[in-house]
N, C-alpha and C positions, 0 to 999 in steps of 0.2 A: 629630219623632217623630225620635229619633237615627239615624243608619245603624248597620244590624245588619253584626257581626261575626262571625266564624264561627272558628272554628279548622278547621284541615283535618287530616288523619291523620299523628299522627307530631310537631305543632307542637312547640316548645319551650316548657318550661314555667313560661318567662319573661314566653311573650306573654299580653298581656291581652285583653278583648274585653267588651264594654259595648253593650249596648242598651235604651235607653227609661231608663237613672238618666243622667244627670249627676250626675261624681263632685266634690264641693266641699271638700274635704277629705281628710288621710289623718294621724292621729299616730302615732308608735311606743310612748307612751305612756311617755316618760321612759325606753326603753329595754327596756319588761318590757311587751313586747306580747302575753302568754300570756293572752287574753282565755277568761272559760269560757262558765257556761251562766246567769250571771245580768246584766241589763241591766234598769235600770228611771230614771224620769227623777222629779225633785223637781223643785217650783216653789219655790223662797224666798220669805222672808218681804220680800225686794225686788228680788222679779220675774225674779232672774236661774234659768237654766233647769240644774240641774244633773243631769248623768247618770254613775247608779254602776255599775258593772261590777265582777263578781266575776274573781278570776283561775283558770286551769287546774288552775295547781302552782306551788310555790312558786317565790321567797321572797316575791313577793306576796301579796296579803292584798286588800283593797280600793283604787278608785279611784276620784274624783270628778273630772267633766270641765265645765266649765263648758264649755255647747254654747249657748247665749244665742245668739251668733251661728257657727251651724255652718259658716262657711267659718273660723273660725278657732279651732279648740276649745282650752280652754286646759287642764291640768289641775291641780286645784288643794287636792287632799290624795292621798295613797298611803300606804298604810300595810303592814306589812308582816307573816307569822305569827311564831307564838310559837318556830316551827321546820319543817326541811325536810319532813319527813315523815306533812307533811298539807299543805289545800289549802282555799280556800273554793268556788269552783267554781260556789256559787249565792247570789244578794240578793232581795230583793223591798225595795221602798219604799213607803208608806201615809203622805200629810203630811211630817211632821218627825221621823217612826221607821223606823229600817234594822233589817233581822234578814238579818244572812248565816250562813250554813251551813257546818259545819266539817266534814271527812273527814280520817280517816287513813291513811296506807298501808295500817299494818295492824291488825288486830283488839287492843281493852285497848288503845292509847295512847291519849291525851287530850292538846290539849283537843278534845272529839271531841261535838257536839250542834249549838247556835246563842246567836249572841249578839244582843243587843236593842242598839240606837244610839242617841243625840236627834244629829240630822242637824243640828238647828235654826242652827246655825252650822258651815256646810257644811266649811268649811276647819277644823274643830276636833273632829270626831264623839266622842260621850262613851260610855261604856258603860254601859248603863242595870243587864245583867244577865247572864248567860249560865244556860242551859239545857242540864243535859248528858244526854248519850244515850249516855255508852263504858259499857263491860262487854267481859267477855272474852268476850263474838262479834258483839260491834260495832267497826264503824269512823265510828258515828259521822253525819251528815249526807249527803249527795247531793246533793237538790232539794231546796227548799220555793216553796211557795207563800202570799204573804200580801199579803189585797185590799181585805182590810175592817176591817180596824183591830182585827182583836177574836182570830182564830184565826191560828195557822198550820199549815196541811198540808203534808207533806213526807214524805219516802220517807227511815228510820231506821230502824238498829239500837237496843237497848235491854241493857241493864243483863240484863233475865229474860228475854230471848227468845235461845231458841239455838237457829241452826237447822240442817233433816239436813244439809244440802250449805251449806257453806259459798257457794256462792253464791250462797245464798237468805237473805243475812244483813240484808237491808232491808225495810222491811214499810210500810205507809201509817199514816201515827200523827196525829192531831189534838191541838193543843196550845192553849190555852185563855192570851193573853197579855193579858185586858180588865185585870189588873194587870201592869204587862212589868215590874215591878221582882219580883214572884215568878209568873212563867210554873207553868204546872201542864197534866201530860197529862187531854188530855177524852175522848180516845178511842183505837183505836187498830184497824188490820185489817188478815190477809194471805192469800195463797194457801193453800187447805186442803191440810193436809199439808207443809207446807215446814218447821212446828213442829215443834221434840221435843215427844213425850205427844202430838201430833197425832192424832187415831182414823180421820181417812181416811190413803188412801195417796200418798205421794210423790207430785206432778206426775213428777218423774223415772222413778220404774216405768211411770204409764201415759201419761205425752206425753212422754218425756226422751230418746228410741231413733231419732229421725229420723237420718239421715246427717249432713245439714249440721253437726250438733252443735248445743250448747247453751249458753247465755248464762247463764243464770242465773232460776228464777222468784221477782224479786224488783220492788218498789217500783219506780220512777223521776220520774214528773210527775205534778202531784198536783194538779190544777187544780177551782177553784169560784170561779161567778157570780153574781150578784147577779139575773139574773135566775133561778137557778135553785138559790136558798142550802141546796138540801136533796138537791143532786145531787153529786158529786166523782169529778169525767172522769178515770179513772185511767191511765199507761201502763208496764206489770208485767212489760215486757222480753218474756219468751217466754212468761209466762202471756195474752199481748196485752194489750187496752183492755178496761175493766173501769168503767160503773157503780155507782158503790154511792150509795144511799139514807142519809144521812147527819142527815135529821130528827131520830134522834135519836142525836148526838153520840158517846155510851158506847159504842152499838152500832152499827155500820155494816152495811147491807144489799147484798150481790148485786142489781141491779135486773137486768143484763145483762154478759157477755162477751163480745166477739169476737176471735180470733186466724187469722191468714192463716196459721201455722206450726203445723202440716208441712200444705203441701208447700212455702212460701217460707221461706226466712229468719224467723225472729224479730226480737228484740230492736224493742218496741214501745216508742215514747218516750214522744211526744205524742198525749191527743186533747184536741182542738178542736172542740167545736161550737158550729154557726153557727144560732141560734138560729131566728131569723124564718123560717129555708129547709130545716127541719128533716134536715138533715146536719150530718157530722161528719167530721173532715180526722184522720185519724193517720199519723202519722209512724211510721219505724221507723230504727234509727241503723245506718249503718255503721261500723262497729268494727276492719275490717281491711286495711290496705294494698294499693292497685292493684286492687280492684275483687274480693278474692277472698270477698269474702261479697256480694257481684252478685245479686239484685237485693235491695237497698234501697230502698223505696218507699214513696211517701207517698199515703196511699188513702181516696178521696174514700166515706161509709156515707150511705146513707138511712135516714135515723134516725125515718119516722115513725111508728114501733114503738120504743118505746126497750129494749123487751123482745128485741127482735129485730132487731141491726142488721145491714143488708144493703148489703155491697160494690157499687158502681155504677161508679167508676174508679177509674182511678189517676190521679196529675200525670205531665203529659210529662217523659219523663228523656234531657237528651243522650246523646251517643252512647257505649256502652262503650267502646269501641273508639278514642276518643279519649282519652277519663278516667283510663283504668283505664291509662296509660299516664305521665299529668301529675307521677305522686310521692304519696303519702299516702294517703289513707282519697277514697272517691266515693259517693256515696251520701247517702239521706236523714238527716234529722238534725233540727237545730229545728223550728220556725214562728213566726212574729209571733202571740201570745196570746191579744190582744184583748184584753189586759189592762182595767179598767174603772180611771179615775182622768182628772182633769182634764187629763194630760197626756199621754197616749194615743190613738192613731188605731184606730178600729175598724171593721172591716167584714166583711159576714158575703158578701158576692162575691167581693173579692180575698185569694186566699190568697200571704204569703210564705214562702219554705221556704228553707234551709239545706242545700247538699250537698259541703259540705267544697271537694275540687280543682274542685267543678263550679258553684264562687261560690253568691250570691244570685240566686232564681229569685224570679220573680210572674207569680202566676197568676188567669186569671180564671176564673170559675164561675159564671156567670150560668146556662151549659147545664152542669149537674153531672156530665153522663153525657159530656160533650164539653167536659173541661179544656181550656182556651186558653193557654200561654204568651204573656205582655205583656211581658214584660222580663227582662234579667240583667244580672246583674255577677261580673265573674269577674277581678280583678285580678291580676298576675303574683305572682313567689316573692319573698315577700318576704326583706328580707336574711337570714341567718344560719339559715332555717329547714330544721332539718335532714331535711326530706322535701323540698325545693327544690319546694316547690309551696303556693302559700295552700291556707289549712285554715281557708275561712269556717265559724264553726260558729256565730253564735246573730242575732239580730234582734233591733231595737224600734224602732218607727215609732212619732211626734207628733204630736200632734192639727194641728200646720203639715203634714203630710204627709212631715218629713225622716226619713230612712232612716238608723238606725247600724248597721251586721254590724259583725264583728270577724274575727280570725284566732287560732287555735287558740295558737298556738305563736308569732310573733315578730311580729306584721303591726300589731296594735293594733286603733284603731278606723279607721274610713273612714265619711265622712258623704254622704250620697246625695238627691239629689231625684228624684223622680217624673215621667216624662215621659209618663205614660201618663193 
């Protein structure tokens, strides 16, 4: 077990802290270290392990990194976006197929939607098709989930979807990609009242007046697992965490909805079910610098009755008085999402969470009423970071127990070994 290092009040943001992780390597990805929310791994035909990452902002689209030796990551391909007013941000991989999301800066711009790539030869990704979700009120796809090789679940706008409020422009959409050359929409769901023409009142009227303000009632993460292929676990920002029955993909139905706001700030990001434990972990994203939207917590819910989720604890957070002064965002964001597949590590007891300048944290949920922090990794400020602090953005753990975490702006990829 490594020595625990703590930051004192007012510590320099260049300081790093690490406990129960071992840093194996750091790679700035050819100077394009701005990694978004898409990380997954391909085991290529020759046995190499290729980590694929999407980028948070232009000009880079996606990067493939050979991490067969996690101590010596090597960029093998890096692509550029069609223009600088868009981003990829999210991708997913099944076998030799990769799907990459495209979101534009403004509505009405193109390309918006997702691309399907054949990555049989990782150095030469081959475009198979594009699924278009552009439109007069659409920015395209923010995040997507593709784990069964058949359907893409995603947060997206559409040409025929007009939100009542511009902040509500992305819904939950399911796309059938069993014929990858001709993807076709299979179904969609949105928070009632957010679309022009809905009979229900807008949630901005019924729920949008809390003094902390609102970020929008739109979709974010859309997770579907082989244990429950008839369920989608959806983070719907200020609408909360929603469980949908998708046994009929053309007509998703609400099973339950849980929201902490009000009185807590909103921004439900990821809903992670821990099936063997009858638990669900829900992260809320910090979107403002210097702790201005504190507390953005990671909640643990009792899911024994899935139609009545019950919060029972939150993951321990590092001190606000220290991290609000380090620069950039501080609070919840992404989780290691227990992706299925041969390259992913899975656990219903250990949870990994990224906290921007609070770094990467690992927690033991053996007692879900008293989660315990068991490791952290907070690197120093990467060179040229515009917030002068690390912004740990996403996390993926492979089947070897190697941990991959990324910085939002310039730090690129960090590979770690667990010492717990």
